[in-house]
Structures are given as structure tokens and as C-alpha cells.
N, C-alpha and C positions, 0 to 999 in steps of 0.2 A: 479611514477605513481602508484595509488592504484588499487585495483581489481574492476572491473565493474561487477556487478550481475544483470542479466535480467531475469524478469519473468513476470507473469500474476496475475491478481486478480481472486482468486479461481481456482479450477482444474476440475470442472464438466462441463463446457459449451464449452470447446474447442474441437470441434468434429473432427477437421483435426489431432488431436494427438492420437485418439482412434480407428482408423480403425480396428486394430487387438484386440481390447479389448472387451471381451465377457461379463464381469461382471462389473457393475458400481462401485463395491467395489475395483476394480483394477486400477481405474482411477488415484488416487494420484501416485501410483507406476509408472504407464505409463507416467504421466506428469513429473515425476523425472527423466525420461530418457531424457527429452529435455531441462529442465530448472534447475538451482541451488536454486531457490527461488520462493516462492508463497505468495500472499497476502491472509491471512485467513479471509474471510469476515463473515462467519456464526456466529463468536463470537461477531459481532455487535448486533445480534438479540437475542442471549441468550449465556451465559457463558456455554461453553461445559462442559460435565460431564467428569470425570477423564478417563474413559475408552476410550473415543474418542481421548483424547490427547495422551494417551499411544500409541494408535493404529497409529496415524499420526506419532509419533516419532519413532516407530519400522518399519513401512513400507517405510521409506525414507532413502536415503544414509547417511553415517556418516556426511558428509560436507553440507547437505541441511539444508536450514533455512526458517523459517516462519516470515512473517511480520503480526503481529496479530492485527486486527482492534479492538479498544476499545469498550466495551459494550455500547449500546445506552444510557442507563441511566447515564453513566459516562460522556457523552459529551452532555447531555440535550436534546437529540431528543425525547426520551420518547414516542415512538409509542407503545401504549398499556400499560398495567399495568406493573409497575416494582416491582418484588417479593422480595424487601428488605425493612426493617423498616427503615434504615438509610443509608446514603451515605457511612459511614464507613464500614458497613457490606459489602455493594456492591463492594467497592474497595478491601477489604480483600478477599472475595470470588474470584474475578478475579485474585488477586495476588497469591492466594494459587492454583488456577486452573493451571496457567501457569508457576508456580515456576519449576516444573519437566522439562518443555521444556527448560527453560533457563539452568537448571543444565546439561541438555543433550547437551547444545552448539547449540541448534536450534532455538533459539529466537533471531532473528535479531533485533527486535524492536517491540514496542507496537505503533500502529498508533492511535492518537486522532484527528479525523476529526470533526471539530465543524460545526454546521448548519449555513445556510445563515443569520439567524437573530442574530448570535452571533457577534455583532459588536465591534468595539474598544472603550471600555469605562471602566472606573475604576473598576466597580463591576466584569467585566469579566476578567480583569487582576488578580484581586484577586482570582477569581475562578480557573484561570489557575494555579496560584501558589499553591493552594490546591491540584489540581490534580497531579502536579508534585511531591508533597511531598507524596501523597498516593501511587504513583507508583514509589517510590524511588529506588526500587530493579532493575528496568528495564531501558533500554535505550528507550526513548520515542519520537516519531515524532509528530510534531504539524502541522496541516493543518487548514487553514481557508477557508471560503467560503464567506466572506463579504470583499468588497473592501476597506473599511475604514482602515484595518490593514496596507495597503501598499500606502495610499495616501501620498502627499507630506509632510503633517504634521507629520505622524506617522511612515512612513516606516523605517527610521534608528532606531527609538525608539523600533519598533516591533523586528527587527533583533537583536539589542543589548540585548533586554529582553530575546530572545530565548537563545542567547549565554551565557548569565549570568546565567540562570536557567538550562542550559545543555539540552536544547530541540534540536532535529534533525530537521532542516527546511524542511518540506514537500513542495518541488518545483513542482508547478502544471503547467501543459500544459493544457489549457482549453479554450473554447471559451470566447471572451471578450464581455460579454453581460450585462454590467450594474453592478450595485452594488453587485449583488449576484454571482459574479465571481471575481476571483483574477487574476493578472497579473503574467506572467512568470518572476520569480525573481531568477536567479540562483546563489545565495549566500549561502555559507556553514557556519552554525553556531555551528556545533558540531566538536570536535577535532578529532574524529575517522571516522564518517559516514556522508554521504550525501545521499539524497533521492529525487527521482523524481517519480511523478505519472502523467501518460499520459492519459488523459480523453478523447482525441479527441477533435475536433474543430466544433462541430455540433452547431453553433450559433443559428440557427432558432429553435432548440428544447430545448436549455439549460434551458430557464425559461418557456417553455410551460407548462401550467397545464394539468396534465394527471391523471385519476383516478386510484386508486389501485397501484399495483406494475408495471404497464405498463410503468411508467415514466422511469425506467432504460432502457428498450428496446428503447425508443425514444431518451433519452438524450446521451446514449453512442454509437449511431449508427454512426460510422465514420471509414474511412479507410485512414490512413496516406499515403501521396504520397511520391514517391522517393525523390523529392526535400525536403519535410519537414523532412524526415528521414535524410537526408544529414545534414541539418541545426541542427537538434537535436543531431547527432552523434558528431558534433563540440562542442556543449554546454556540453555534457556528458564527453567528453574527457578532457575539461578544468576543470570541476568539480573533475574528478578523479585525478587531479594533486594537489587537495587541501585536499583530504581525503583518509584514508587508504582503505576505503570500500565505493563503490557508488552503491546504489541499485536503479534499475529502474523497475517500474511495469506499464504494460499496462492494462488500465481499459476499453478500447473500445471493450467490449465483445459481445455487443448485435447482432452484424452482423456477428460474427465469424472472424473478422479481427485482433483481438489482438495477436494470436500466430503467424500469418504470418508476421505481423508488427515487432514483437519482433525478430523473426528469421532473418528478413531483417537487422535490426539494429545490431544484432550480426555479421553478414557478413560484414557490413560496418565498424565496429570496430575491425574487424579481431579476434573475440573472439571464442575460441573453449574451452569448459569446460571438465575438468577431474573429475572423481569421480561421474559421474551421474549414475543413475540406469541403468542396462542393458536393451536394447531394444529387444523386442522378436525376430524381424527380424535379429538382429545381431547373433543369434545363428546359423543362416545358411549361414552366409557369411565367406569367407575365411579370 
């Protein structure tokens, strides 16, 4: 059985973890006292400057790891202007930015999450091959948001393609709400790592059109039940038998449920992590 690593997306919004944190700049350190991994989402909006990445490396424990979300221009979201003349420049800038994190042993993987319109067709498969080549230095997870990749015609071909090109399959738990959502497919495609992202099951809000950034607050408002976490714990245990490292990330942040759900899952799987950052309260315990 491989190691199961549980964490959350981002470290800024989980208020239950920061009751004794006085400065926002200390939130990552406080977060690292609870979980051994985190998904870095700010890299989706802009490639972070070197000083930020160095800061994150230095203020987390030696064994702490980041799942880094690929920059939006790399996955074709393109919200706003892309400040690169060519795709090659864009991928090179991203690679150079996160090379020190990999060298420090703190880069678990890069996550390439493609938009709902990125469906299963030949030109998109060719684009995926280009992305994998550009990110050859890293272990990379692939997440789809269009159901066509998993229909009866293409499901086995999709999984075989991921295995052949050394993609980590991003296994999603999300509402089943038509073609702009994907099913839960707990199949490992990478020799060393499996990855699960838990988005919640708010079916009513998944495809609901919302203006501005409020869509995240609506879409990811969900609290997993005990029964659902029991079912997921069994699936995750099974995945951990197939990979050396299994990474689980809760993305149901908007209602403040992610941290509690993650801690409940850790209890169900009887997981206690060593090497976390010291918690402030522990200084006063016997």
C-alpha cells in the first residue's frame, strides 16, 4: 500500500485552520501544520515570480509538496491577455519558474486542467502531446471537464493515451451534470502516482451561469456527508494499492467545508502525518 497524501486547494480560505494566526503571511506555515500537500491555484492566473516560489519552499517543512496548477494560457482558458509572444516562451517561463521547486523535492506534480469546451477530438489530442513535451521535466496530471473523453467510444483510448504519454490521471469527484462534467473513473495511469480531486456534488450549481468570480463560490459550495466520505475512503484505499503515492485534494472551499472534510477522511483512513509544521498550540502542551 502506497502513501496517501491529503490536502486542500489553496491555503488562504480555510478559516478553521487559522484561529491563532495573526498575520496573513503566516497562513501557509499554519496550513502545513495540518496537511502535507496543497494545490497551488494562483499559478493558474499568473506565473509566480521567483521570490514567491522561494518563499513557499522555505516556509514549509522538508517533506511538504505542492500540486501546481498550470498557467491558464497553457490549457487554453485565456481569461485576459496572455503576456507571451509564443507558446514556447510561455512554457519555458513556467518551467524555469518551478524548476527550483522540483529541485527542492517539493513539486508533487503540475496539474493541467482543461476547460469544458476541450472535447475529445484529434486536434486536442495533438495539443495534449505538445503540452506533455513542453512539460517533460515534470510529472504532470491531466484533468478533463468534457464528458466525451469518457464515453463508451473513447474511455479506454483516453486512459491508454494517458498511460502511454506518462500522464497522471486526475480522477474527479464532481456533479454528474451533462457533457460539461466527467464521471468518477478510479483508474491509475501513472506508474508512481495517483491523484483525486474532490469538487463536491452541487449539481444544481455546476453549470449555472454566474458573472465574474462568483462562479467559484456557487459551484464549490458543498459539504460531503459521512456516507459519501466512507465510500470515497474505500475508493482511495483501493487506489493506494496501485500507486506508491496517492494525492487527494478537496476543492469544496467556498462554504468552508474542505478542511473539515479532509480531516474526517484522514480519520476514516487512520492517517496521522509526521513531519508537519509545528502548531502554535503544541508549544504549550505537555
